[in-house]
N, C-alpha and C positions, 0 to 999 in steps of 0.2 A: 958632506953627508952625516957624516958622524956624529954632530955635533946636533943636528934636526934631529936626528934618531934618538941622542938622547932625552932631547923636548919632549919626546912623542912620550917617550917611554915615563919621563917628569910628570907630564898633564895627568897619567895614567894611576902613578901613586897618586897626587893630589885625594880620589874621589876612593882609593881603595878603599874607607872604612864609609862611605859618605850613606846617607840612608836616604827612604825615601820621603820621611814626615816633611810634610809641609812648614817652610823655614820662612822667618820674618827678614832676612836674606837671602837670596841665593846669589851665584855669581858663577860665571863659565874661559875660560881661557880659550883660543883653541890657535890652531897653526895651519897654515895654507899652503902649498907651492901652484902659482898660476904663469900657465908655459902661453905665448900669444908670438905664431909665427911668419906674425906684419906685426907687429909691435907703431913702426913707423907711420900705418895707417898710407902706403904708397903700394904705388906697383911689384916694383922692385924689394919685400920687403925684408926689415931686417926685427930680428925676433926679436924675443927680449924673456926674462924668467925673473917670478917675484914674489916673493918672503914673505907673510903676511901674517903679523904675531899680534892676536889680538885678547885682548878681557874685561869684563865686562864684571857690571854687578849692577843687582835691583832691589828694589825695597819694596814690599807690601805689606798697607798696616790700616786698618776699618776699627775705628772707636768712633761707637754710636751709630749712629750715621753719617761718620764723616768718613771717607776714603784716602790714602795718601798716598801716593805712589814715587818712585824714583828708577830713573834707567838710565844707565851711563855704558859705552863703551870704546875702550881705545886699540885703535888699527897702528902700527906701525910697517909700510911699507918700505922693502929693502932691494932694490933693480941688482941685478947680476952684473951688469954691464954698465950702464947709468943711475951712479949713486946720488949724481947733482940733483939726479928725482926724488928720491926717501923723502917718505915726507910719513907724515906723525897725523895721522886724524883723531878728531874726538866727535865723538853723535849723544844725544841726550833726550830725556824728559821728565818735568818732573810738574805732576798734577795735584790738585784740590779738587775734590766733589765732594760736596756735602747735600744733605736734604734738611734741611731747615721747616721743621713741621710738617701739614700732610701736602702743604697747597707746592712749597716756596722750596728751590734748590743753584748752588752757586755753580760755579767748575772758575778755575782759574790755572791755566798751567805754561809750563816756557817751553819749547823746544827745539833742539838745537840741530840740526843737520849739517854735512859738509862731506865733500867729495875730490878729489882730486881727477881733475881734467884726463877727458884720453888726448891720445895723441894729435886724433883730429881737429879736433876743437882749437889748438895753443902745441906751440913744438915746442915747448920748454915749463917750468915748471910750477905748477898753480893751483891749488885750494881751493875752491869755493866752497862758502861757509854761509849756512841760512840759517838767523833767529828770529823766534817766531811769539809772540807773550800774549794769551790771548783770554778774557776775562766774558762771561758771559752769565746771566739771574733768566732764572726763568720760574716760570708759575704753571702748575698744571692739577688736573683734577685722574690719581691714581695715575696710571702709569700710561693710558689711552693719549690724551693729549697734552701735550708742554709748549707751549710759548716763551721764544729767549729771546730776549733781549745782551745784543755786546761789541767789543772791541776787539781790534787784535794790532798789533804794533810789528814789521818786519824787515829787518833787517838787513842782507846778504850784500856783502864783500867778497872782492878776491887777495890774493895774497900776490901776485905780478904788478906791480908797479903799471906794465903799463895796461893792465885791466882797467884801478879802478877808476878808471871812466863808465863802467856798468855796474859798476855800487852803486844801490838803492835804496831807498825808508820808501819804508807804506805804511799807509795807517788805515783803514778801516771799522765802521760803522757795521752791524749787518741788526736785523732783526728773523730769528725765524721758524717755524710751525715741526713740531714731527708728532704723529699719529701713530700707535703701536693698533695695530687691528687684532683679534681676538685667535688667526690660525697664521699669525708667525708675519705677518705682512707690515711693512712700515714705511711710511712717506716721509718724506721734509718739502718746505716747501722755503726755501732762504733770496732774504733781497741784499745787499749789500752798496755800500756806495762809500771811496774811499777815492784817495789819492798816492799819486807815487813820484817820487822826486829822486834824481839823478845827479847828485851833486857834484860829481867832478867832470875833468872836457871828456868826454868820450876819442877816443885812442883808434887812427885809421886801423880799423882792423881787418881793411879786407885790401888795406897793402900788400900785395904777394906779386914778385913780377916772372908771373906764370904769361904766356903766349897766348894758348887761347881759354884767358879766361873770357866766357862769351859777353858780357857787358858789366862796364863799369860802376860805383857805384853813382847814384843818381842826384847822393844829395850829400856837399858837407855838413856835418854834426857837428853843430853848435852849441855854446852851455846851454841846458835845457831843453833844448828839442826832444828830449827822448823824456821828459813828464809827462804825464797825463792823469786827468781824473775819470774814474771808471762809474758805471752802473752795469750792475747785474744781479738776475734774474733766475735763481736755478731749482730743477725738480730733481731730490732723487728717491730710488724705491725701489723694495724688493718685495717682491712677489713669489710665495711658494704656492706654484701652480698644481704642484700634487707631491706628493712625499716623495718624489726622486728628482722633479726638477725644482730647480728658484731661477728666476728671473729677476739681474739690475740694472738698473737704470740710474745716470747722473746727466739729465738736460740742461743746458742751463743759454742765455742767448745775454750778448752787454756789447758795455755803449763805450767806447773811453772818449776823450775830448784832448788833444794835444797837437804838436805841430807833423810827428812822427808817425803818431800811435794816435791817429786821430782816426778811425772804423767803428762797423758792427760790424757784430756776429755773433756764431754760436761754437759753444763745449758740448762734444756727447761722448759718453761714452757707455756701451753699452754689452753686455752677455749673458751668455744664459748654464743654466749646470746641470750638468744630468751623471744619474748616479744611477745606471743600468743595475748595477747588482752591491754589494756592500762594501768589499772592497776594492770599485772603481771608478773614478770620476773622472766625466769631462765637462772644457772650455771652451766657448765657443765665441767670440765679440769680436766688437767695431769701438776704436778709433776715432774721434776726429777734437783736432786740439787748433785752434787761430791764435798764439803766444802775443803778449807785444813783447814791440823789439826791442831786448835788453834783460828777456829774461835769462835766453843764456848767448854766451859770447858768441854762436853763430847760430839766430836763431832762425830758421823755416815758416816763414808768413802762415800755413798750413800743414799738417801734418793727418794724412789720413795713415789709419794702420788698421788690416784684419787680424787675428789670430788665432791660435786654436793649441789648446795642452789638454796631458791628459795624465795621472797620478794611476796606480795599481800596489795597494797592500800586497806582496805577493805574497808572502807569510808576515810573522808578528815583525818580526827584524828586518828588512825590505821592503822598500819604496822604491817603485820606478818612476822615476817618471818625465816627460817630452814637451815640447811647445816649438813653438814656432811661430813667426810673424812678417806679414811682407807690407810693408809700409810705404808711400808716397811723400815725397817731401819738396812744395814747393817755395822758392826765394824770389820776393821780391825787390832785390838788387839796393838793399836803404842802407845795409850794415855791410852787404856779399854781394857777389855778381849775381843778376838775373837768370832764371833755372831755374829746375825739376833734376830731382833723383831720386831714384829707384832703392829701394833697402831690404835687402830680406836673411829672414835669420831664421836658423833652423839650431834644434841643440838634442841631437838626440837619445843622446842617454848624459841621464841623473838619478845616482843609484845613491841612495842613504842605506847608508848597513847598520844598525844600532845593535853595537858589541851586549847595549848593558844600560840600566837607564841611565845610565850618566854619562855613557860613551857613547859617543856614533862618528861612524864616520862617512863619505861623500866625495864622492865621485860628480863629476862635471863637463858634459864638453861642447861646445856653439860653435860654428859655420856662420859666417856674415861672408854674404856680396853686396855689392854700393858700388851703385851703376852713374857716372856725374860725366856731365862734359864739362868737367875741368881732368885734367889730365890726373894732376894733383890725391883726387878724391873720387879715384877709382880703384879700384881694390878689392881682393878676396883677402879674409884670415881667418884663419882657425884657433883654438883658446880650448885648453886645458885644466882642471882645473884639479887638485887633493889634496883632501882637508879630512884633521879629524878634531872631535867639539867634546869639552868637557865639562858640564856644570854637575856643582856641588853644593 
């Protein structure tokens, strides 16, 4: 424990001479302790403690009408009892926004996201990485209406060899129209056409020797079975209903053509934000997802979620927040047993204490309950997190 305390002191010393002026390059470090009383995600939970050490750097530069930004963050996860799960995770983004004349604009970005899978998904170590490259050209008059034409390439891959069958490559072209009103509301209509390919054979991810599995896998996955072409029409909007109330929506209709992923469906994300007072913010919403088989290692065919959250700025140094959601997941029996599961999550205490402009302390707690017909997925867990964050 003394080593961890020494790290905290070192982080504070790094910014003892920091100033508030805006800089070309900013950086940050953080140290977090994460406790989980049911890290194994089983009825008889096995606990774990993880130390997360992170470093980040960001660059923002504007040259005339060209805006360049680069962000990177690296995190090292060290487990107290299971060092075979230790991992280093890197995420980042590089973006170049350009304005050419009065009507033409371009945007190029490369985004990398990654995460270590939960033990519920996979019992061994696996880091899922996703790389996106996006390019688009826009034409519009002023800031009101802009039409974009663009393309995207995505590559997702798993570090665990047994799960390489869920690696995929995706290519997409799209056209998008964005409209900004004079009353801080905005609308965007987007049509996309693309294809996804899984270049490797999918392993039998549902091969579990559990007595109460309610259904067997309905199909043997062969090479190319998860591949599909798709079209999607999407509408996004942000509507300022009043100075204190904002409504956000994202609604999409998709069509997928493939052996396994052959269906039509909808996606939706709706929420309302209400700020009755200057320092109080409430949010309530609904989410509907119908992901493609292979999006995740344990892909439900339908996800329905209702959620709420609140933020209360008690003082200029203390922010108190809470959030909760209830979710129903349906599995169609393609990669795992056909069933339904219910998930309830409550995070009742989240505190951010801004010790100074550059140093903050954060406390987070969360309780989760999953109800499933599969005994090895029926559990409750309690997690806690304590961290110090430093920017300079």
